C-alpha positions, 0 to 999 in steps of 0.5 A: 935887679928889677922885678922881671930879672927877679922873676926870671931868676925865680923861674929858672931856679924853680925849673932846676929844682923841679928837674932835680926833684923829678930825677930823684923821684924817677930814680926811687921809682925805678929802685922800687920797681926793681925791688918789686920784681926781685920780691916776686922772683924770690917768692917764686923761687921759694915756692919752686924749692918747696915743691922740689922738697916735697918731690924729694920727700916723696922719692925718698919715701918711695925708695925706702918704703915701697922699694925697700932700698936699704941705703940711700944718700945724696948720690942715689940716682933717683934723688941726686938730680933733685938735690942738685936742683935744690942746691942751685935754687938755694944759691939763686935765692941767696943771690936774689935776697942779697940784691934785694937787701942791697937795694934797701929791702928788708928780710921781713918784707920777703916773709909776706905774701904779695 
């Protein structure tokens, strides 16, 4: 094999290796982008759940203290929709966290603020 053939083969191998590297890099960048989006969604959902919990507490206080309701529960009309929404949020958060972990994310990363 003469020099030009060796050079041609080397260039072809280099191009193939570069393509493979770029494909792997692109795939990893896409995974990181998806993980970043999931992390933001999870943190937003957690914040919404926290706000709903505060609203639930306020409504329970209002019913017990201000309106003197002797008995309240999860089926009380004033708080039932809030509880239902909190349950739905909790389910959605669990799904998003599982997806985040499946992509390689760690739970400790979700405890940090962006």
